[in-house]
C-alpha positions in Angstrom: -0.1 -0.2 0.2 1.0 3.8 -1.3 0.5 6.9 0.5 1.2 9.8 -1.4 1.9 13.5 0.0 3.2 16.6 -2.0 5.6 18.1 -0.4 8.6 21.2 -1.2 8.0 20.3 -5.2 8.7 15.8 -4.4 6.4 13.1 -4.2 6.1 12.0 -0.4 5.6 7.9 -0.8 5.2 6.2 2.6 4.6 2.3 2.3 3.3 0.1 5.2 6.1 -2.3 4.4 9.7 -1.7 3.7 10.9 -2.9 -0.1 14.0 -3.9 -1.3 15.7 -1.9 -3.9 19.3 -2.8 -5.7 21.5 0.0 -5.6 23.8 -0.4 -8.0 25.3 2.8 -8.8 28.7 3.3 -9.0 30.4 6.4 -7.0 33.0 7.0 -10.7 33.4 10.7 -9.8 32.3 13.4 -7.4 29.3 13.5 -9.3 28.0 10.6 -8.5 29.1 10.7 -5.6 26.7 13.3 -4.7 23.8 11.5 -6.4 24.5 8.2 -4.6 24.0 11.1 -1.4 20.6 11.9 -2.7 19.7 8.6 -3.6 20.4 7.6 0.2 18.9 10.3 1.5 15.5 10.0 -0.1 14.9 6.2 0.5 15.9 6.8 3.9 13.1 9.1 4.3 10.7 7.1 2.1 11.4 3.7 4.3 13.5 2.1 1.5 15.7 -0.6 2.0 19.0 0.1 -0.7 21.0 -3.5 -1.3 24.1 -3.0 -3.0 24.5 -5.3 -5.8 27.5 -4.8 -8.1 25.4 -4.6 -11.7 27.9 -5.4 -14.8 29.2 -3.2 -17.1 28.7 -3.2 -20.6 31.6 -5.2 -21.7 31.7 -8.2 -19.1 31.2 -12.0 -20.0 28.1 -13.8 -19.9 29.2 -15.8 -17.1 28.7 -12.2 -14.9 25.4 -11.8 -15.9 24.2 -15.2 -14.8 25.6 -14.3 -11.7 24.1 -11.7 -11.2 21.0 -12.4 -12.2 20.9 -15.5 -10.3 21.6 -12.3 -7.2 19.1 -10.3 -8.3 16.8 -13.3 -7.7 17.9 -14.6 -4.5 17.8 -10.7 -3.1 13.9 -10.7 -3.9 14.6 -7.2 -5.3 11.6 -5.2 -6.1 13.4 -2.9 -8.0 16.9 -2.0 -9.3 18.8 1.7 -9.7 21.5 0.9 -11.9 23.8 3.1 -14.4 23.4 1.6 -18.1 24.0 -2.0 -18.2 24.7 -4.6 -21.4 21.2 -4.4 -22.8 20.6 -8.2 -22.9 21.5 -8.5 -19.7 18.7 -5.5 -18.5 16.2 -7.4 -21.0 16.8 -10.3 -18.9 16.6 -8.6 -15.7 12.9 -7.3 -16.9 11.5 -10.2 -18.2 12.2 -11.7 -14.8 9.7 -8.8 -13.7 12.1 -7.0 -12.0 11.9 -3.2 -12.7 14.8 -1.0 -13.8 15.2 3.4 -13.0 18.3 3.8 -14.9 20.8 7.0 -14.2 21.4 7.5 -17.5 19.9 7.9 -21.3 18.8 4.9 -22.8 17.6 4.0 -26.5 15.2 0.9 -24.7 11.9 0.4 -24.1 10.4 -1.3 -21.6 7.3 -1.1 -19.6 9.2 -1.8 -16.1 11.9 0.5 -17.4 12.4 4.4 -16.8 15.5 6.5 -17.5 16.6 9.8 -17.3 16.2 11.9 -20.7 17.4 15.1 -21.8 20.8 15.3 -21.3 21.9 17.0 -24.7 20.5 20.1 -23.3 23.1 20.2 -20.7 26.1 20.6 -23.9 23.7 22.7 -25.9 23.5 25.3 -22.6 27.6 24.3 -22.7 28.1 25.5 -26.3 25.3 28.1 -26.0 27.7 29.9 -23.2 30.8 29.4 -25.4 29.8 30.8 -28.7 28.1 33.8 -26.7 31.5 34.8 -25.6 33.4 33.6 -28.8 31.8 35.3 -30.7 32.4 33.5 -34.8 35.9 32.7 -34.7 38.2 30.2 -32.4 39.2 26.4 -31.6 37.5 24.8 -29.2 39.2 21.6 -27.9 36.3 18.9 -26.5 37.4 16.7 -24.4 36.0 13.2 -23.3 33.7 10.7 -25.0 35.2 10.0 -28.6 34.7 6.3 -30.4 32.7 6.3 -27.2 29.6 4.4 -28.4 27.5 5.1 -25.1 24.2 7.0 -25.0 25.6 9.5 -22.2 28.4 10.5 -25.0 26.8 10.3 -27.9 24.0 13.1 -26.5 26.8 15.4 -24.8 28.7 15.1 -28.0 25.9 15.9 -30.5 24.2 18.3 -28.6 27.2 20.2 -28.6 28.6 20.5 -32.0 24.9 20.8 -33.1 24.9 23.9 -31.4 28.8 25.1 -32.3 28.6 23.8 -36.5 26.2 26.8 -37.0 29.1 29.1 -36.4 31.4 28.7 -39.5 34.2 30.2 -37.7 34.4 27.9 -34.9 36.4 24.8 -34.8 36.5 22.1 -32.9 38.7 19.2 -32.1 38.0 16.6 -30.1 40.3 14.9 -28.1 40.1 11.8 -24.9 38.1 8.5 -24.9 37.7 7.9 -21.2 36.1 9.6 -18.3 38.4 9.8 -15.3 40.8 12.9 -14.9 43.8 10.7 -14.4 43.4 8.7 -17.6 42.2 11.6 -19.7 45.2 13.9 -18.6 47.6 11.1 -19.4 46.1 10.2 -22.6 46.2 13.8 -23.9 49.8 14.7 -22.9 50.9 10.8 -24.6 48.9 11.9 -27.8 49.5 14.8 -28.2 51.3 15.4 -31.7 48.0 14.4 -33.7 45.6 17.3 -32.2 48.9 19.7 -32.0 49.2 19.2 -35.7 46.1 20.4 -36.4 46.0 24.0 -34.3 49.3 25.0 -36.6 50.8 27.0 -33.8 47.5 28.9 -32.7 46.3 28.5 -28.9 43.1 26.9 -27.9 40.5 29.5 -26.7 38.0 27.7 -25.5 37.9 23.6 -23.7 34.7 22.0 -23.5 34.5 18.9 -21.0 32.0 16.4 -20.9 32.1 16.4 -18.0 33.9 18.2 -14.9 36.3 16.1 -14.5 37.3 16.4 -17.9 37.2 19.2 -18.3 39.8 20.3 -15.8 41.8 17.3 -17.2 41.9 19.3 -20.4 42.9 22.4 -18.7 45.7 21.2 -16.9 47.4 19.0 -19.6 46.8 22.0 -22.3 48.5 24.3 -19.6 51.4 22.0 -19.1 51.9 21.7 -23.1 51.8 25.9 -23.0 48.5 26.0 -25.6 46.0 28.3 -23.3 46.7 31.3 -21.3 44.1 33.2 -18.7 41.3 34.1 -21.2 41.1 30.7 -22.9 37.2 29.5 -21.5 37.1 26.3 -19.7 33.3 24.4 -19.1 32.0 21.3 -17.8 29.4 19.2 -17.3 28.0 17.9 -13.7 28.4 21.2 -11.3 31.4 19.0 -9.4 32.7 20.9 -6.2 35.9 20.7 -7.6 34.5 22.6 -11.2 32.9 25.0 -8.1 35.7 25.8 -6.4 37.4 26.4 -9.9 35.0 29.2 -10.9 35.0 30.6 -7.3 39.2 30.5 -8.1 39.1 32.2 -11.5 40.1 28.6 -13.1 37.0 27.9 -14.8 34.5 30.0 -16.5 31.2 27.5 -16.2 30.1 24.4 -15.6 26.0 23.1 -16.5 25.3 21.7 -13.2 23.4 19.1 -13.8 21.4 18.7 -10.2 22.6 15.2 -8.5 20.1 16.0 -5.7 16.9 16.0 -8.0 18.3 13.1 -9.8 18.5 11.2 -6.7 15.8 11.7 -5.0 13.7 10.9 -8.8 15.4 7.4 -9.2 14.5 6.7 -5.6 10.5 7.9 -5.4 10.7 6.0 -9.5 12.1 2.9 -7.5 9.6 3.2 -4.8 6.8 2.9 -7.4 8.1 0.9 -9.3 8.4 -1.9 -6.1 4.7 -1.2 -5.6 3.9 -2.1 -9.1 2.7 1.3 -10.0 3.1 1.8 -14.2 6.2 4.1 -15.4 7.4 6.6 -17.6 9.8 5.9 -20.2 11.5 8.7 -19.3 11.6 11.9 -16.5 14.0 15.0 -17.1 17.4 16.2 -15.7 17.3 20.0 -13.9 20.2 21.9 -15.5 21.5 25.4 -14.2 24.7 27.3 -15.7 27.0 28.1 -12.8 29.5 31.0 -13.8 31.2 33.8 -11.6 27.9 35.3 -11.3 25.8 32.9 -9.6 28.8 30.5 -7.9 28.7 31.4 -4.7 25.2 30.6 -4.1 25.0 27.1 -5.6 28.7 26.4 -3.6 26.0 27.0 -0.6 23.6 24.7 -1.8 26.0 22.1 -2.6 27.4 22.4 0.7 23.8 22.3 2.4 23.2 19.3 0.6 26.2 17.6 2.0 26.3 18.3 5.1 25.7 14.7 5.8 27.9 13.0 3.6 30.8 12.8 6.0 28.6 11.3 8.7 27.2 8.8 6.5 31.1 7.5 4.8 32.0 7.2 8.6 28.9 4.9 9.1 29.6 3.1 6.3 33.3 2.8 7.6 32.4 1.6 10.7 29.9 -1.0 9.2 33.0 -2.3 7.4 35.5 -2.2 10.1 33.0 -4.4 12.0 32.4 -6.4 9.1 36.1 -7.3 8.6 36.8 -7.5 12.0 34.5 -10.5 11.9 36.2 -12.4 9.4 39.4 -11.7 11.1 38.4 -13.3 14.2 37.0 -16.1 12.0 40.4 -16.0 10.0 42.5 -16.0 13.5 40.1 -18.4 15.1 40.8 -20.5 12.3 44.5 -20.4 12.4 44.7 -21.2 15.8 42.5 -24.4 16.2 43.8 -26.0 12.7 47.1 -24.7 12.4 48.4 -27.3 14.8 46.0 -30.4 13.9 48.3 -33.1 12.1 45.3 -35.4 11.8 42.9 -35.1 8.8 39.7 -36.5 11.0 40.0 -34.0 13.4 41.2 -31.7 10.7 38.1 -31.5 8.9 35.4 -31.8 12.0 37.1 -28.5 13.7 36.9 -26.6 10.3 33.2 -27.4 9.5 32.7 -26.4 12.9 34.0 -22.9 12.8 32.5 -22.2 9.4 29.2 -23.6 10.5 28.9 -21.8 13.7 30.4 -18.4 12.2 28.6 -18.4 8.3 25.5 -20.5 8.8 26.3 -23.3 6.9 24.1 -27.2 7.7 27.5 -29.1 5.8 30.5 -28.7 4.8 32.4 -31.0 2.5 35.5 -31.3 1.4 36.7 -32.7 -2.0 40.0 -33.9 -2.7 41.3 -33.3 -6.4 43.0 -36.5 -8.5 44.6 -34.9 -11.3 45.6 -38.3 -12.8 42.0 -39.8 -12.5 40.3 -36.8 -13.2 37.9 -36.9 -9.6 36.8 -35.2 -6.8 36.8 -37.5 -3.9 34.4 -36.5 -0.8 36.4 -37.3 2.1 35.0 -39.0 5.1 35.8 -39.3 9.0 39.1 -40.7 9.4 40.4 -39.3 6.6 38.8 -41.5 4.2 37.3 -40.8 1.0 33.2 -41.9 0.4 33.3 -44.7 -2.1 30.3 -43.2 -3.3 31.0 -39.8 -3.5 33.9 -40.2 -6.3 32.9 -37.3 -8.7 34.1 -37.5 -12.3 35.1 -33.9 -13.9 32.5 -34.5 -16.5 29.6 -34.7 -14.7 30.7 -32.5 -11.6 28.7 -29.0 -12.7 29.3 -26.7 -10.3 32.3 -28.3 -8.3 34.0 -28.4 -11.4 33.0 -25.2 -12.8 34.9 -23.8 -9.4 37.9 -26.4 -10.3 38.9 -25.5 -13.8 38.2 -22.3 -13.1 39.9 -21.6 -9.7 37.7 -19.2 -8.4 34.9 -19.2 -6.2 31.4 -19.8 -6.9 27.9 -18.5 -4.8 24.5 -20.1 -5.5 22.1 -17.9 -3.3 19.3 -19.6 -4.7 20.2 -23.4 -5.7 16.8 -24.7 -6.8 16.4 -21.0 -9.5 19.5 -20.9 -10.7 20.5 -19.8 -13.9 23.9 -21.2 -14.3 23.8 -24.9 -12.0 21.2 -26.8 -12.8 19.8 -28.2 -9.1 22.3 -30.9 -7.7 20.4 -34.3 -7.5 23.0 -35.7 -5.0 21.7 -32.8 -2.5 18.2 -31.8 -3.3 17.5 -29.8 0.3 20.4 -27.5 -0.6 18.5 -23.9 -0.8 22.0 -21.5 -0.9 25.9 -22.9 -1.7 29.3 -21.8 -2.0 32.1 -23.9 -3.7 35.6 -22.5 -2.9 39.0 -24.0 -4.2 41.2 -25.2 -2.0 44.8 -24.0 -2.9 47.8 -24.8 -1.5 51.4 -23.2 -3.2 49.6 -22.3 -6.4 48.0 -25.4 -7.3 44.7 -26.6 -6.3 44.5 -29.8 -3.8 40.4 -29.8 -3.7 37.4 -28.4 -3.2 35.6 -26.5 -0.3 31.4 -27.3 -0.5 29.0 -25.0 2.0 25.6 -26.1 1.8 22.4 -24.3 3.4 19.1 -25.2 3.9 18.0 -21.6 4.1 18.8 -18.3 1.6 21.3 -17.0 3.1 22.7 -14.1 1.1 26.4 -12.9 0.8 28.0 -10.1 -0.1 31.6 -10.1 -1.9 33.4 -9.7 0.9 32.1 -12.4 2.6 33.1 -14.6 -0.4 36.5 -13.2 0.0 36.9 -14.1 3.9 35.2 -17.5 2.9 37.9 -18.1 0.2 41.1 -16.9 2.5 39.9 -19.8 4.8 39.8 -22.1 2.6 43.2 -21.3 1.3 43.9 -21.2 5.0 42.2 -25.0 5.2 44.1 -25.8 2.6 47.7 -25.5 4.1 46.4 -27.1 7.3 45.4 -29.6 5.1 48.4 -30.4 2.7 50.6 -30.5 6.2 48.5 -32.9 7.4 48.7 -35.3 4.6 52.5 -35.0 4.5 52.6 -36.0 8.6 50.3 -38.8 7.8 52.8 -39.8 4.9 55.7 -39.3 7.0 54.2 -41.4 9.6 53.5 -44.3 7.1 56.8 -43.6 5.5 58.8 -44.0 9.1 56.1 -47.1 9.9 57.4 -48.7 6.7 61.3 -48.0 7.1 60.7 -49.6 10.8 59.2 -52.5 9.0 62.3 -52.9 6.4 64.2 -52.2 8.7 63.1 -55.3 10.7 62.8 -57.5 8.1 66.1 -56.4 6.5 67.7 -57.4 10.6 66.0 -60.8 10.2 67.7 -61.5 7.0 70.6 -60.9 8.3 70.6 -62.7 11.0 69.3 -65.8 9.2 71.8 -65.5 6.0 74.9 -65.2 8.7 73.9 -68.2 10.5 73.5 -70.1 7.7 76.8 -68.9 6.6 78.8 -69.8 9.7 77.9 -73.7 9.5 79.9 -74.2 5.9 82.7 -71.6 7.0 83.2 -73.3 10.3 83.7 -77.0 7.9 86.1 -75.1 5.6 87.9 -73.4 8.4 88.2 -76.4 9.9 89.6 -78.7 7.3 92.4 -75.8 6.6 93.4 -75.9 10.8 93.5 -79.7 10.8 95.8 -79.8 7.3 98.0 -77.0 8.7 98.7 -78.7 12.1 101.7 -80.5 12.6 101.5 -83.6 12.4 98.6 -83.6 10.4 96.1 -86.2 9.9 96.9 -87.1 6.4 100.4 -88.5 8.5 102.4 -87.3 5.2 104.1 -83.8 4.7 102.5 -81.2 2.6 103.8 -79.4 -0.6 104.9 -75.9 0.3 102.5 -74.5 -2.3 99.6 -76.4 -0.9 100.7 -75.4 2.8 100.7 -71.6 1.2 97.2 -72.0 -0.4 95.6 -73.5 2.9 97.6 -70.4 4.8 95.1 -68.3 2.6 92.4 -69.9 2.6 92.1 -69.9 6.0 93.0 -66.1 6.3 90.2 -65.8 3.5 87.9 -67.3 5.6 89.0 -65.6 8.9 88.3 -62.4 6.9 84.7 -64.1 5.9 84.2 -64.9 9.9 84.6 -61.5 10.7 82.2 -60.2 8.1 79.6 -62.6 9.4 79.8 -61.5 13.1 79.2 -57.8 11.8 76.7 -59.0 10.2 75.1 -60.5 13.2 76.4 -57.5 15.2 74.5 -55.2 12.8 71.6 -56.8 12.8 71.2 -56.8 17.1 72.2 -53.2 16.7 69.3 -52.0 14.5 66.8 -54.4 16.4 68.3 -53.1 19.6 69.4 -56.3 21.1 73.0 -56.0 21.1 74.5 -56.4 24.7 77.7 -55.5 26.4 79.1 -58.0 28.8 82.1 -55.5 30.7 84.4 -56.6 32.7 88.0 -55.0 34.4 90.3 -54.8 31.2 93.8 -54.8 30.7 93.7 -52.0 28.5 97.9 -52.9 27.6 97.4 -56.6 27.2 94.2 -56.8 25.1 95.9 -54.2 22.5 99.2 -56.0 22.2 97.2 -59.6 21.7 95.2 -57.0 18.9 98.1 -56.0 17.2 99.8 -59.0 17.4 96.8 -61.1 15.2 95.9 -57.7 12.8 99.6 -57.8 12.0 100.3 -61.4 11.0 96.6 -61.9 9.5 96.6 -58.1 7.8 99.7 -57.3 6.8 100.3 -58.1 3.5 102.3 -55.5 1.9 106.1 -55.1 3.1 106.3 -51.6 2.8 104.3 -51.1 5.4 105.4 -50.6 8.9 103.6 -51.7 11.6 104.3 -50.2 15.1 102.7 -50.3 18.5 102.6 -47.1 20.8 101.7 -48.4 24.5 103.2 -46.8 27.4 104.3 -49.5 30.5 101.6 -48.6 32.6 97.3 -47.6 31.8 94.9 -47.7 33.7 91.9 -50.6 33.8 88.7 -50.2 31.5 85.3 -51.8 32.8 84.4 -52.8 28.6 83.4 -55.9 27.2 86.5 -57.4 25.5 85.3 -59.0 22.8 83.4 -56.1 21.2 86.5 -53.6 21.9 88.7 -56.3 20.4 86.0 -56.1 17.4 86.1 -52.2 17.6 89.7 -52.4 17.0 90.5 -55.1 14.5 87.7 -53.0 12.4 89.7 -49.9 12.2 93.0 -51.8 11.2 91.3 -54.0 8.9 90.5 -50.5 7.1 93.6 -49.1 7.7 95.6 -52.1 6.4 93.1 -51.9 3.3 94.0 -48.4 2.2 97.4 -48.3 3.1 100.2 -49.7 0.9 103.4 -48.2 1.9 104.1 -46.2 5.2 102.7 -47.3 8.4 100.0 -48.4 10.4 99.8 -47.5 14.8 98.3 -48.9 17.3 98.5 -46.4 20.3 97.0 -45.4 23.4 97.2 -42.9 26.0 95.7 -42.0 29.6 93.7 -38.9 29.0 92.4 -37.8 32.7 88.5 -39.3 33.0 89.0 -41.2 29.8 91.0 -43.3 28.0 92.2 -42.9 24.3 93.0 -45.3 21.6 93.5 -44.5 18.2 95.0 -46.2 14.8 96.9 -44.3 12.5 97.8 -44.9 8.9 99.7 -43.4 5.9 96.9 -44.7 3.2 95.0 -42.1 0.5 92.9 -40.5 3.0 89.9 -39.1 2.9 88.0 -35.5 1.9 86.4 -32.9 4.0 83.6 -33.7 2.4 83.5 -37.4 2.6 84.3 -37.3 6.0 81.6 -34.5 6.9 79.1 -36.8 5.0 80.2 -39.9 7.2 79.8 -37.7 10.3 76.2 -37.1 9.3 75.5 -40.3 7.8 73.9 -43.0 10.4 76.0 -45.6 10.6 74.4 -48.7 10.6 71.9 -47.4 7.5 74.4 -46.5 5.7 77.2 -49.5 6.4 76.4 -52.0 3.6 76.7 -49.0 0.7 79.8 -47.2 1.2 80.2 -43.4 0.2 82.6 -43.6 -1.5 85.7 -45.4 -2.9 87.9 -43.6 -0.7 86.0 -44.0 2.5 86.7 -46.8 4.8 83.0 -47.3 5.9 81.3 -50.6 5.2 80.6 -52.7 8.3 83.5 -52.2 10.3 83.1 -48.4 10.7 79.3 -49.0 11.3 79.9 -51.9 14.2 82.5 -49.8 16.1 80.6 -46.6 15.9 77.6 -48.5 17.4 80.1 -50.8 20.0 82.1 -47.6 21.0 78.9 -45.7 22.0 77.4 -48.7 23.7 80.6 -48.3 25.8 79.6 -44.4 26.4 82.7 -43.1 24.6 83.3 -41.1 21.2 84.7 -42.0 18.3 85.7 -39.5 15.6 88.1 -39.5 12.6 90.8 -37.2 11.4 91.7 -37.4 7.9 93.5 -35.2 4.7 93.9 -36.8 1.2 97.3 -38.3 0.8 98.1 -38.1 4.3 96.3 -40.4 5.9 93.8 -41.7 8.1 93.7 -41.3 12.5 90.4 -42.6 13.9 90.2 -41.2 18.1 88.5 -43.8 20.5 87.7 -42.5 23.9 86.5 -44.5 26.8 85.5 -43.4 29.9 87.4 -45.1 32.5 84.9 -45.4 35.1 81.4 -46.5 32.8 78.3 -46.0 34.6 75.0 -47.5 32.7 77.4 -50.5 30.5 75.1 -52.8 31.6 72.2 -51.0 29.2 71.4 -52.7 26.3 71.7 -50.1 23.4 67.9 -48.7 23.8 68.3 -46.2 20.5 68.1 -46.4 16.8 71.1 -46.5 14.7 69.2 -42.9 13.1 69.6 -41.7 16.9 73.3 -42.9 17.6 74.2 -40.9 14.4 73.2 -37.8 15.9 74.4 -38.6 19.5 78.0 -38.1 19.0 78.5 -36.8 22.6 76.9 -38.8 25.6 76.4 -38.3 29.4 78.6 -39.1 31.9 75.9 -38.6 35.5 73.2 -41.2 36.1 70.9 -38.8 36.6 71.6 -36.7 34.0 71.6 -39.4 31.8 68.0 -40.1 32.3 66.9 -36.7 32.1 69.0 -36.2 28.8 67.5 -39.4 27.6 63.9 -37.8 28.3 65.3 -34.9 26.7 65.8 -36.9 23.3 63.0 -39.5 24.2 60.8 -36.1 23.7 62.6 -35.0 21.0 62.2 -37.9 19.1 58.2 -38.3 18.9 57.6 -34.4 18.7 60.4 -33.1 16.6 57.7 -32.7 13.8 56.0 -30.1 15.4 56.7 -26.4 16.8 59.0 -27.1 19.8 59.9 -24.9 22.3 62.1 -25.2 25.1 59.5 -24.4 27.6 57.6 -27.1 26.2 60.3 -29.9 27.0 60.8 -28.5 30.3 57.1 -28.4 31.0 57.4 -32.1 29.8 60.2 -33.1 32.0 58.8 -31.3 35.1 61.6 -28.8 35.6 62.8 -25.0 34.5 63.7 -24.1 30.9 67.0 -22.7 31.9 67.8 -25.9 34.2 66.9 -28.3 31.2 69.6 -26.2 29.0 72.2 -26.2 31.2 72.4 -30.1 31.7 71.7 -30.9 28.4 74.9 -28.9 27.3 77.0 -30.0 30.5 76.6 -33.5 29.7 76.0 -33.8 25.8 78.7 -30.6 25.0 76.3 -29.3 22.4 73.0 -26.5 22.7 69.2 -28.2 23.3 68.4 -26.1 20.2 71.7 -27.7 18.0 70.6 -31.2 19.3 66.8 -30.3 17.5 67.8 -29.3 15.1 70.8 -31.9 14.0 68.0 -34.8 14.7 65.4 -32.6 12.1 68.3 -32.8 9.4 68.6 -36.3 9.5 65.3 -37.4 9.4 65.1 -34.7 6.2 68.0 -36.5 5.1 66.0 -40.1 5.0 62.9 -38.4 3.4 65.5 -36.7 0.4 66.6 -40.4 0.1 63.2 -42.5 0.7 60.3 -40.1 -0.5 59.3 -38.2 -3.5 58.3 -35.1 -1.0 59.8 -31.5 -2.4 62.4 -30.0 -0.3 59.8 -27.5 0.8 57.3 -30.4 1.8 60.5 -32.3 3.6 61.1 -29.2 5.5 57.9 -28.5 6.7 57.6 -32.2 8.1 60.6 -32.4 10.1 59.9 -29.6 12.0 61.1 -26.1 10.3 58.5 -23.5 9.0 60.8 -21.9 7.0 62.4 -23.6 3.6 65.2 -21.3 2.9 66.3 -21.3 6.8 65.5 -25.3 6.4 68.2 -25.1 3.4 70.5 -23.1 5.2 70.8 -25.1 8.1 71.1 -28.4 5.6 74.1 -26.9 4.3 75.5 -26.3 7.4 75.3 -29.4 8.7 76.0 -31.5 5.9 78.2 -29.3 3.3 75.7 -29.5 0.2 72.0 -28.3 -0.7 68.9 -30.4 0.1 68.6 -30.7 -3.9 72.5 -31.7 -4.1 72.3 -33.8 -1.4 69.0 -36.2 -3.1 70.9 -36.0 -6.3 74.0 -37.8 -4.8 72.0 -40.4 -4.2 
């Protein structure tokens, strides 16, 4: 129902219900800012609700048209106030029953369309003003609207030229194709040659702009080019505040004010009529007034009164926008805080659905994982599993596939009446829907599908916020996937390691029986007298001794294989007892020099003082360590000397094996120190590196003795292996509980029993949590001590900072992934706990001497 009363020359319309009117005017220049203000003032007075809608511009794609038609229908608008839009779109809107009140001249006619009319009259008034002052001679520069087919440009240009062409002595140049000050100003300066040539050295007598902004752009450009002076007449259209100020300052001659108040009020009133179903005229007129220096003061006061409420309105708009942005930031922060640390896909899906559902009122939140190889979208359900019944092929994916292929969000305000997408038979109860591509690092991980069972209207800011949430969810989901892959890879690696260890143990046992038979026969044949009762030829004795020596080597190799298998399964035990170091070294030296001394040019030396402290150690295992080191030395030394030495080094006994063999480069040494001995034992790092089983077992056995094994080497100058064993071992009865991967990191070990327990707990906690965001405070809280205490004890006992240990442990895990997975370097960095790929690369190079990519390429 409408109540119509006349007041102040305008219709006063009061409705019993609040009509919803789409508001699509853009604030392109000061004039349209004032028109928008007038519409808002009048709409407020009339009790009309304005709904901002982004009307597609002329030249926009058909997809934008369909999206806009869906939004118009979902908004349940009674009318639309708009600039000129593509004719096909306007007809579609009108035929859908939504009246349009157009703010510009239109040739289109429709019973539900009303547009302003008479814009050419403003240009005619400007032309009359100029001809009255120029007389019959002069050059005029018309700025704007060139090659623009729009009705607004055509009417203004035609109206102006109709008057000018009646005066044969007046010449008009036409430049500028845009409507903005900045672009037109730049165009006039950049394309000055053609129209300056037409001037033939003369000056411009007048400038006419199709708008005030264009007139001022022409004035400033011509002033810079030096083709106008103070006498040049400057005239525009609209009556913008800047033009009023310029007329007051004497830098502009006149403007034809197109009353923004009259235009805005008329737009609002006709919108209200249209919403009420009243018949509409084809057109309504503009209201024009010539503004010059004579009446500029009165016009300025009138405009000032009109726009007095504009600052307050803009403040209110900004306040609402800030409130909306605050809600969006709070949602984004909540999502980051809650899902950023979740590494379980099931929990991640549930938490994301809860946050989006609560904040944005969506009853269902689905995530579809995209498989590029299968060209399918698979809906992920709880426990990180896919729903076998929810595989959607790209060909039949509808809106889901459109969002995927175009990498853009899709908003369907009313799914049952959408012009773009047919109703989804899988979800017949959907009313509103938002589909968002989930992106990670520039590629699409999947699709987030939001369902509402009620009509939910979203503006562009809200859709942008939802897309941001989808991308944040994508990062969290990718981290969860990488974590799951790392856990799976770790489990598979552990299982593979156990299988390999069992295989080594079984094979070693199978080899030992026939080897014992071979060695038994050789030793019997070499005995005096031999069981055959006849002397054997010297050549045969030589061969038998060679067989016995090779059999001994093979026997040691089999023992090493058994030790390696026990080390990897954590069952390698020590049986410590007091050991006379001098006696042990003498026995090892004799055995090694006799069985390994094949080169006549190599001198074997034993360098042991007369008195050495006793050690509490496993003599069999310690002998094994020394024999393996001496075997490596003999293998790579063809001349010079091999030295087995020992000395008392305070709290430790220092043993060493020194040779003058080929030596190793610093890069090879770095790789030996970084590698996991047990895992790398079977494949030597290079021909120059004495790795193999011997060095792997030596590392592990020395660490079980709570000692240290270090290597010094230089190419061409030999190698020295140093062993430092404590005089009093505190926990040698304890078997090796740590994995070989941990052993490779722990180059220093604690000495004190209580400190040992604390450090072992730290190491265990790091091993279980290295992939997360570890802090010193977190570790200390887990152990029930202060952060300062745990740092001090760890440094004292291990000889390194706690954080250096964490970094080395992560680098070791990264090495495993680089060798045994197809993850990218960035993905490896995140998987092992680094949140910055560049920092990870620097730390990796510092630890290993090469970049992650180079490390991977070396295998």
